[in-house]
BAFI-3210 file (N, C-alpha, C; in Angstrom, 3 decimals, decimal comma, padded with zeros to 6 digits):
// residues 208
n [1|2|3|4|5|6|7|8|9|10|11|12|13|14|15|16|17|18|19|20|21|22|23|24|25|26|27|28|29|30|31|32|33|34|35|36|37|38|39|40|41|42|43|44|45|46|47|48|49|50|51|52|53|54|55|56|57|58|59|60|61|62|63|64|65|66|67|68|69|70|71|72|73|74|75|76|77|78|79|80|81|82|83|84|85|86|87|88|89|90|91|92|93|94|95|96|97|98|99|100|101|102|103|104|105|106|107|108|109|110|111|112|113|114|115|116|117|118|119|120|121|122|123|124|125|126|127|128|129|130|131|132|133|134|135|136|137|138|139|140|141|142|143|144|145|146|147|148|149|150|151|152|153|154|155|156|157|158|159|160|161|162|163|164|165|166|167|168|169|170|171|172|173|174|175|176|177|178|179|180|181|182|183|184|185|186|187|188|189|190|191|192|193|194|195|196|197|198|199|200|201|202|203|204|205|206|207|208]
n.u [-001,621|-004,649|-006,712|-008,081|-006,592|-004,634|-006,490|-007,723|-005,559|-005,007|-007,412|-007,311|-005,058|-005,918|-007,987|-006,596|-005,129|-007,166|-008,269|-006,095|-005,862|-008,330|-008,051|-005,914|-007,113|-009,093|-007,476|-006,050|-008,122|-009,003|-006,715|-006,431|-008,652|-008,326|-005,689|-003,589|-000,907|-000,623|-002,252|-000,804|001,523|000,534|-000,179|002,346|003,460|001,787|002,391|005,080|004,832|003,388|005,221|007,267|005,923|005,403|008,011|008,826|007,051|007,862|010,481|009,958|008,610|010,651|012,438|010,928|010,621|013,243|013,697|011,818|012,840|015,185|014,053|012,738|014,863|015,940|013,785|013,526|015,801|015,241|014,339|011,298|008,725|007,966|006,349|002,845|002,131|004,195|003,855|001,352|001,814|003,762|002,364|000,348|001,974|003,326|001,195|000,186|002,394|002,619|000,213|000,582|002,772|001,622|000,104|001,848|002,702|003,944|006,720|007,004|005,675|006,715|008,007|005,764|004,307|006,127|005,952|003,292|003,575|005,271|003,520|001,834|003,370|003,180|000,602|-001,737|-003,442|-002,792|-004,181|-006,644|-005,997|-004,897|-007,202|-008,457|-006,590|-006,869|-009,183|-008,722|-006,179|-004,380|-004,628|-002,070|-000,178|-001,189|-000,768|002,030|002,432|001,341|003,156|005,409|004,754|004,677|007,350|008,371|007,264|008,601|011,181|010,997|010,548|012,933|014,683|014,022|013,590|013,986|010,969|009,567|006,497|004,898|002,081|000,408|001,648|000,921|-001,693|-004,664|-006,483|-009,155|-009,092|-008,366|-010,587|-012,520|-011,585|-011,839|-013,001|-016,328|-017,659|-017,259|-014,953|-011,888|-008,957|-006,395|-003,152|-003,636|-006,235|-007,257|-009,501|-011,445|-013,481|-013,065|-012,847|-013,857|-012,493|-009,614|-009,338|-010,533|-008,859|-006,347|-006,623|-005,829|-006,133|-008,555]
n.v [036,182|035,580|032,630|032,851|034,389|033,078|031,878|034,073|035,169|033,122|033,159|035,728|035,469|033,524|034,943|037,003|035,468|034,369|036,705|037,655|035,622|035,827|038,399|038,066|036,317|037,911|039,861|038,241|037,335|039,761|040,669|038,617|039,012|041,599|042,159|041,713|040,983|039,659|037,428|036,318|035,654|033,666|031,687|031,007|029,948|027,735|026,307|025,686|024,025|021,940|020,981|020,144|018,133|016,351|015,646|014,386|012,226|010,880|010,200|008,486|006,409|005,450|004,610|002,592|000,818|-000,005|-001,275|-003,310|-004,801|-005,739|-007,215|-009,192|-010,625|-011,700|-013,293|-015,097|-016,553|-018,016|-021,189|-022,590|-024,061|-027,584|-029,795|-030,490|-029,835|-028,130|-026,071|-025,120|-024,090|-022,185|-020,488|-019,400|-018,120|-016,173|-014,595|-013,595|-012,106|-010,247|-008,882|-007,740|-005,987|-004,283|-002,591|-000,911|001,408|003,549|003,040|000,331|-000,904|-002,081|-004,322|-005,598|-006,183|-007,957|-010,179|-010,960|-011,685|-013,872|-015,686|-015,970|-017,431|-020,116|-020,758|-022,556|-021,401|-018,509|-016,214|-016,354|-015,946|-013,387|-011,971|-012,096|-010,718|-008,203|-007,218|-007,103|-006,192|-003,191|-000,448|000,875|-001,130|-003,223|-002,208|-002,250|-004,983|-005,918|-004,711|-006,117|-008,741|-008,270|-007,648|-010,141|-011,632|-010,432|-011,142|-013,902|-014,109|-013,235|-014,994|-017,773|-017,928|-019,185|-019,474|-017,621|-016,378|-016,371|-016,252|-014,335|-011,956|-011,450|-010,907|-008,936|-006,342|-006,815|-009,526|-010,511|-009,782|-011,382|-013,870|-013,917|-015,480|-015,826|-016,535|-018,465|-020,593|-019,918|-019,380|-021,717|-023,123|-025,729|-025,916|-024,631|-024,223|-023,282|-020,552|-017,055|-015,031|-011,773|-010,552|-010,134|-012,103|-014,324|-014,758|-015,305|-017,203|-020,453|-023,191|-025,769]
n.w [044,258|042,684|042,122|039,801|038,107|036,316|034,611|033,489|032,107|030,281|028,868|027,769|026,143|024,329|023,132|021,864|020,034|018,442|017,429|015,959|014,045|012,702|011,736|009,948|008,161|007,049|005,859|004,037|002,362|001,317|-000,081|-001,916|-003,489|-004,498|-005,251|-007,879|-007,953|-005,553|-005,995|-008,078|-006,773|-005,078|-006,930|-007,922|-005,627|-005,188|-007,489|-007,061|-004,852|-006,015|-007,908|-006,204|-004,813|-006,891|-007,616|-005,286|-005,252|-007,574|-006,881|-004,762|-006,066|-007,720|-005,785|-004,535|-006,678|-007,051|-004,592|-004,828|-006,960|-005,788|-003,717|-005,198|-006,314|-003,988|-003,126|-005,271|-004,950|-002,788|-001,544|-002,242|-000,162|-000,321|000,402|001,071|003,739|004,539|002,683|003,421|006,033|005,403|003,677|005,395|007,256|005,703|004,744|007,169|008,067|006,001|006,330|008,881|008,441|006,594|008,098|009,286|008,113|005,371|005,042|005,279|003,273|000,912|001,950|002,986|000,616|-000,491|001,181|000,779|-001,865|-001,633|-000,429|-002,569|-004,321|-003,576|-004,006|-005,846|-007,802|-008,873|-009,895|-008,675|-005,971|-006,185|-006,761|-004,280|-002,701|-003,891|-002,770|-000,029|000,641|001,415|-000,889|-001,717|-001,129|-002,614|-005,220|-005,292|-005,062|-007,486|-009,219|-008,460|-009,263|-011,981|-012,490|-011,923|-014,031|-016,177|-015,542|-015,771|-018,487|-019,601|-018,569|-016,890|-013,404|-010,067|-008,437|-009,932|-011,204|-013,907|-014,842|-013,239|-013,938|-016,512|-016,323|-016,456|-014,667|-015,111|-015,705|-013,223|-011,690|-012,926|-012,244|-009,558|-006,620|-005,326|-002,904|000,160|002,004|003,838|001,847|000,941|000,229|-000,538|-001,266|-003,597|-005,125|-003,521|-002,291|-001,350|001,644|002,756|004,709|006,823|008,753|007,620|005,508|006,585|008,568|009,908|007,721|007,913]
ca.u [-002,287|-005,861|-006,773|-008,699|-005,654|-004,162|-007,592|-007,889|-004,431|-005,218|-008,521|-006,849|-004,146|-006,740|-008,724|-005,642|-004,806|-008,324|-008,367|-005,026|-006,197|-009,425|-007,505|-005,143|-008,053|-009,719|-006,438|-005,773|-009,242|-009,016|-005,612|-006,718|-009,680|-008,023|-004,296|-003,141|000,414|-000,829|-002,744|000,307|002,419|-000,106|-000,067|003,730|003,665|001,093|003,137|006,282|004,411|003,005|006,457|007,952|005,165|005,615|009,374|008,858|006,344|008,713|011,602|009,431|008,338|011,936|012,969|010,151|010,944|014,565|013,521|011,078|013,766|016,061|013,244|012,469|016,077|016,018|012,725|013,811|016,891|014,731|013,734|009,927|008,378|007,557|005,277|001,598|002,154|005,112|003,232|000,266|002,398|004,438|001,320|-000,254|003,002|003,598|000,015|000,131|003,464|002,242|-000,854|001,147|003,592|000,757|-000,468|002,939|003,014|004,547|008,082|006,965|004,771|007,433|008,167|004,442|004,031|007,023|005,420|002,107|004,061|005,764|002,344|001,321|004,216|002,803|-000,823|-001,849|-004,155|-002,403|-005,202|-007,682|-005,481|-004,789|-008,542|-008,686|-005,720|-007,391|-010,261|-008,362|-004,880|-004,425|-004,289|-000,645|000,511|-001,699|-000,074|003,396|002,353|001,156|004,435|006,321|004,416|005,088|008,795|008,577|006,981|009,688|012,340|010,777|010,647|014,329|015,409|013,263|014,281|013,215|009,899|008,852|005,133|004,494|000,669|-000,134|002,245|000,239|-003,120|-005,193|-007,398|-010,400|-008,867|-008,377|-011,976|-013,230|-011,107|-012,049|-014,100|-017,398|-017,908|-016,722|-014,083|-010,581|-008,127|-005,152|-002,449|-004,103|-007,666|-007,300|-010,799|-012,368|-013,632|-012,377|-013,603|-013,480|-011,853|-008,309|-009,440|-010,869|-007,741|-005,147|-006,840|-005,336|-007,126|-008,831]
ca.v [036,043|034,790|031,453|033,198|035,140|032,279|031,663|035,322|035,302|032,160|033,647|036,888|034,969|032,880|035,982|037,670|034,550|034,291|037,995|037,703|034,699|036,411|039,540|037,588|035,744|039,034|040,447|037,296|037,347|041,055|040,715|037,655|039,566|042,920|042,340|040,777|040,507|038,686|036,206|035,764|035,013|032,432|030,697|030,549|029,093|026,481|025,590|025,141|022,904|020,839|020,441|019,430|016,906|015,441|015,143|013,445|011,026|010,187|009,615|007,373|005,303|004,894|003,898|001,368|-000,097|-000,569|-002,210|-004,474|-005,626|-006,407|-008,216|-010,294|-011,442|-012,457|-014,304|-016,119|-017,381|-018,817|-022,455|-022,655|-025,343|-028,575|-030,679|-029,763|-029,292|-026,984|-025,003|-024,571|-023,279|-021,072|-019,592|-018,685|-017,261|-015,028|-013,724|-012,912|-011,110|-009,174|-008,107|-006,942|-004,916|-003,342|-001,639|-000,187|002,653|003,495|002,499|-001,134|-001,401|-002,980|-005,584|-006,224|-006,746|-009,093|-011,344|-011,409|-012,346|-015,191|-016,547|-016,208|-018,428|-021,492|-020,926|-023,170|-020,540|-017,143|-015,216|-016,427|-015,292|-011,959|-011,417|-011,917|-009,618|-006,927|-006,748|-006,973|-005,543|-001,744|-000,119|001,073|-002,418|-003,955|-001,697|-002,765|-006,420|-006,075|-004,376|-007,218|-009,858|-007,874|-007,847|-011,586|-012,060|-009,970|-011,963|-015,231|-014,010|-013,073|-016,163|-018,266|-018,057|-019,902|-018,730|-016,701|-016,813|-015,599|-015,983|-013,080|-010,808|-011,200|-010,732|-007,589|-006,214|-007,479|-010,957|-010,792|-009,704|-012,550|-015,072|-013,801|-016,265|-015,012|-016,841|-019,741|-020,599|-019,308|-020,070|-022,318|-023,635|-027,056|-025,887|-023,450|-024,033|-022,683|-019,109|-016,220|-014,138|-010,386|-010,057|-010,737|-013,315|-015,414|-015,010|-015,763|-018,237|-021,751|-024,020|-026,995]
ca.w [042,960|042,827|041,260|038,523|037,268|035,163|033,682|032,736|031,179|029,194|028,064|027,000|025,108|023,302|022,418|020,979|018,950|017,553|016,736|014,965|012,961|011,926|011,016|008,797|007,197|006,349|005,012|002,955|001,436|000,643|-001,040|-002,982|-004,347|-005,049|-005,649|-008,910|-007,558|-004,476|-006,628|-008,843|-005,819|-004,625|-008,004|-007,946|-004,464|-005,432|-008,517|-006,427|-004,018|-006,895|-008,473|-005,130|-004,537|-008,021|-007,520|-004,170|-005,672|-008,540|-006,145|-003,976|-006,988|-008,135|-004,620|-004,355|-007,776|-006,752|-003,482|-005,325|-007,745|-004,833|-003,019|-006,121|-006,389|-002,737|-003,108|-006,272|-004,450|-001,681|-001,956|-001,744|000,464|-001,317|000,860|001,369|005,093|004,536|001,908|004,232|007,098|004,748|003,181|006,520|007,847|004,826|004,745|008,462|008,110|005,075|006,960|009,966|007,878|005,869|009,061|009,945|007,428|004,030|005,024|005,323|002,234|000,008|002,670|003,042|-000,709|-000,700|001,898|000,051|-003,071|-001,230|-000,278|-003,920|-004,988|-003,256|-004,253|-007,185|-008,746|-008,488|-010,217|-007,646|-004,766|-006,478|-006,606|-002,848|-002,294|-004,392|-001,902|001,381|000,819|001,189|-002,291|-002,038|-001,077|-003,780|-006,403|-005,241|-005,327|-008,928|-009,846|-008,185|-010,155|-013,338|-012,537|-011,972|-015,393|-017,039|-015,213|-016,339|-019,945|-019,978|-018,084|-015,748|-012,138|-009,058|-007,779|-010,804|-011,494|-015,079|-015,106|-012,727|-014,594|-017,764|-016,056|-016,296|-013,547|-015,500|-015,538|-011,793|-011,253|-013,438|-011,574|-008,120|-006,092|-004,773|-001,510|000,590|003,152|003,670|000,870|001,378|-000,943|-000,892|-001,587|-004,455|-005,743|-002,571|-002,431|-000,388|002,490|002,514|005,912|007,039|009,543|006,718|004,607|007,263|009,571|009,451|007,059|008,652]
c.u [-003,500|-005,861|-007,331|-007,750|-005,118|-005,257|-007,813|-006,793|-004,609|-006,332|-008,111|-005,938|-004,921|-007,490|-007,824|-005,323|-005,946|-008,464|-007,323|-005,336|-007,290|-008,940|-006,723|-006,059|-008,720|-008,727|-006,173|-006,879|-009,288|-007,933|-005,864|-007,713|-009,220|-006,591|-003,881|-001,782|000,305|-001,300|-001,637|001,287|001,853|000,021|001,345|004,005|003,012|001,843|004,393|005,938|004,057|004,236|007,204|007,260|005,379|007,003|009,496|008,186|007,191|009,871|011,150|009,158|009,636|012,557|012,252|010,459|012,292|014,454|012,779|011,983|014,711|015,305|012,989|013,677|016,206|015,013|013,033|014,954|016,465|014,101|012,321|009,649|007,788|006,395|004,020|001,592|003,042|004,502|002,123|000,801|003,060|003,430|000,742|000,728|003,222|002,415|-000,058|001,188|003,159|001,180|-000,299|001,932|002,745|000,167|000,587|003,395|003,759|005,928|008,112|006,118|005,460|007,637|006,849|004,117|004,893|006,505|004,139|002,502|004,584|004,599|001,768|002,094|003,724|001,318|-001,024|-002,529|-003,891|-003,473|-006,306|-007,240|-005,310|-006,151|-008,897|-007,861|-006,305|-008,450|-009,803|-007,033|-005,024|-003,964|-002,812|000,139|000,086|-000,963|001,367|003,428|002,186|002,449|005,447|006,026|004,790|006,596|009,136|008,337|008,078|010,937|012,213|010,940|012,099|015,175|014,746|014,134|013,394|012,163|009,174|007,470|004,584|003,009|000,142|000,400|001,531|-001,242|-003,480|-006,101|-008,717|-010,270|-008,954|-009,795|-012,761|-012,848|-011,392|-013,199|-015,098|-017,629|-017,267|-015,816|-012,768|-009,757|-006,939|-004,468|-002,975|-005,595|-007,947|-008,654|-011,807|-012,420|-012,903|-013,358|-013,178|-012,835|-010,543|-008,397|-009,712|-009,704|-006,595|-005,390|-006,375|-006,451|-007,324|-008,542]
c.v [035,124|033,643|031,783|033,916|034,315|032,042|032,902|035,494|034,373|032,621|034,816|036,452|034,327|033,909|036,712|036,786|034,462|035,569|038,107|036,818|035,267|037,607|039,124|037,021|036,841|039,674|039,561|037,347|038,650|041,107|039,765|038,224|040,815|043,099|041,266|040,187|039,442|037,352|035,520|035,036|033,696|031,326|030,133|029,593|027,730|025,643|024,955|023,916|021,685|020,169|019,622|018,113|015,879|014,827|014,112|012,128|010,203|009,493|008,403|006,156|004,639|004,079|002,562|000,345|-000,771|-001,611|-003,469|-005,394|-006,402|-007,514|-009,431|-011,214|-012,312|-013,600|-015,431|-017,034|-018,227|-020,101|-022,529|-024,007|-026,292|-029,455|-029,870|-029,130|-028,056|-025,797|-024,322|-023,624|-022,020|-020,024|-018,752|-017,710|-016,004|-014,060|-012,932|-011,816|-009,942|-008,281|-007,189|-005,750|-003,867|-002,288|-000,727|001,050|002,456|002,862|000,975|-001,732|-002,347|-004,335|-006,345|-006,899|-007,974|-010,350|-011,860|-012,142|-013,743|-016,172|-016,914|-017,309|-019,858|-021,754|-021,450|-022,301|-019,075|-016,088|-015,195|-015,699|-013,792|-011,276|-011,191|-010,743|-008,261|-006,347|-006,457|-006,255|-004,031|-001,395|000,128|-000,235|-003,283|-003,513|-002,215|-004,265|-006,691|-005,743|-005,501|-008,422|-009,535|-008,035|-009,325|-012,114|-011,657|-010,797|-013,352|-015,218|-013,934|-014,266|-016,667|-018,422|-018,751|-019,002|-017,761|-017,248|-015,996|-015,325|-014,683|-011,865|-010,448|-010,879|-009,264|-007,551|-006,896|-008,985|-011,346|-010,776|-010,931|-013,810|-015,057|-014,671|-015,383|-015,295|-018,161|-019,580|-019,925|-020,086|-020,716|-022,878|-024,976|-027,106|-024,694|-023,218|-023,404|-021,186|-018,377|-015,551|-012,733|-009,769|-010,796|-012,040|-014,532|-015,758|-015,691|-016,826|-019,582|-022,569|-025,312|-028,211]
c.w [043,132|041,826|039,885|037,580|036,096|034,127|032,834|031,709|029,983|028,280|027,189|025,856|023,965|022,473|021,429|019,772|017,945|016,748|015,632|013,770|012,072|011,118|009,789|007,726|006,372|005,379|003,791|001,910|000,640|-000,435|-002,207|-003,979|-005,102|-005,551|-006,652|-008,547|-006,473|-005,055|-007,421|-007,930|-005,297|-005,667|-008,080|-006,794|-004,654|-006,464|-007,936|-005,584|-004,870|-007,494|-007,428|-004,817|-005,641|-007,964|-006,393|-004,540|-006,641|-007,843|-005,337|-004,865|-007,428|-006,996|-004,433|-005,441|-007,537|-005,634|-003,925|-006,146|-006,836|-004,093|-003,911|-006,242|-005,144|-002,717|-004,084|-005,853|-003,254|-002,227|-001,394|-001,098|-000,568|-000,863|001,144|002,750|005,175|003,787|002,707|005,304|006,521|004,282|004,317|007,148|007,012|004,779|006,034|008,554|007,176|005,658|008,044|009,424|007,164|006,805|009,676|009,190|006,117|003,988|004,975|004,192|001,266|000,669|002,738|001,710|-000,975|-000,013|001,225|-001,233|-002,752|-001,057|-001,641|-004,633|-004,768|-003,477|-005,669|-008,225|-008,383|-008,761|-009,168|-006,381|-004,987|-006,364|-005,152|-002,336|-002,693|-003,467|-000,480|001,638|000,589|-000,223|-002,570|-002,056|-002,270|-005,051|-006,449|-005,542|-006,821|-009,667|-009,646|-009,068|-011,603|-013,515|-012,627|-013,380|-016,353|-016,802|-015,820|-017,860|-020,395|-019,549|-016,840|-014,519|-011,152|-008,483|-008,660|-011,103|-012,653|-015,198|-014,532|-013,454|-015,882|-017,563|-015,964|-015,085|-013,859|-015,340|-014,072|-011,262|-011,688|-012,676|-010,083|-007,673|-005,401|-003,308|-001,151|001,771|002,840|002,658|001,538|000,156|-001,407|-001,165|-002,465|-005,057|-004,808|-002,775|-001,342|000,535|002,176|003,729|006,107|007,811|008,650|005,803|005,335|008,309|009,052|008,825|007,841|007,786]
res [x|x|x|x|x|x|x|x|x|x|x|x|x|x|x|x|x|x|x|x|x|x|x|x|x|x|x|x|x|x|x|x|x|x|x|x|x|x|x|x|x|x|x|x|x|x|x|x|x|x|x|x|x|x|x|x|x|x|x|x|x|x|x|x|x|x|x|x|x|x|x|x|x|x|x|x|x|x|x|x|x|x|x|x|x|x|x|x|x|x|x|x|x|x|x|x|x|x|x|x|x|x|x|x|x|x|x|x|x|x|x|x|x|x|x|x|x|x|x|x|x|x|x|x|x|x|x|x|x|x|x|x|x|x|x|x|x|x|x|x|x|x|x|x|x|x|x|x|x|x|x|x|x|x|x|x|x|x|x|x|x|x|x|x|x|x|x|x|x|x|x|x|x|x|x|x|x|x|x|x|x|x|x|x|x|x|x|x|x|x|x|x|x|x|x|x|x|x|x|x|x|x|x|x|x|x|x|x]
***
């Protein structure tokens, strides 16, 4: 067998595959244009896919809400650090862990939001930190974080628990935008009046 034989076979196979694909595309387009039954079947298929996607999204939201409620209970039972040094170290640790988990995919988004929330607990001006989060945290994690703060506010209203932070729960996005710092150094629990950066390095680097 010559060396060119496998190349010819591969070329022939590719040609057949391309021909088949083009043939199906032509058939699909023809049926879509000329067959009412074909179009009806496509609509039914699209509707089924949309219903399935909606059901999956609803199930995911319910799952995340349950996980957030469980996470909030765990966090509220944790004793927050009390000294400035402990708060500083805790803040940096939680932000770094939240950042790492945010890059690991959807399965880790609730955990990521929980760590960002922990950092929020020790920050004197939660709205300011939420404004920073809004710019640097991935949108899905940001949405979970806002839901977690809302759960915290509801928990505080029904019976204050350790670690609840009612102010963020009552804040609107407009409030967060208004409270967001414009420029400056990295935030830390002991320098809440400082501004934020727009990069993770500025948010999570140790404060001097």
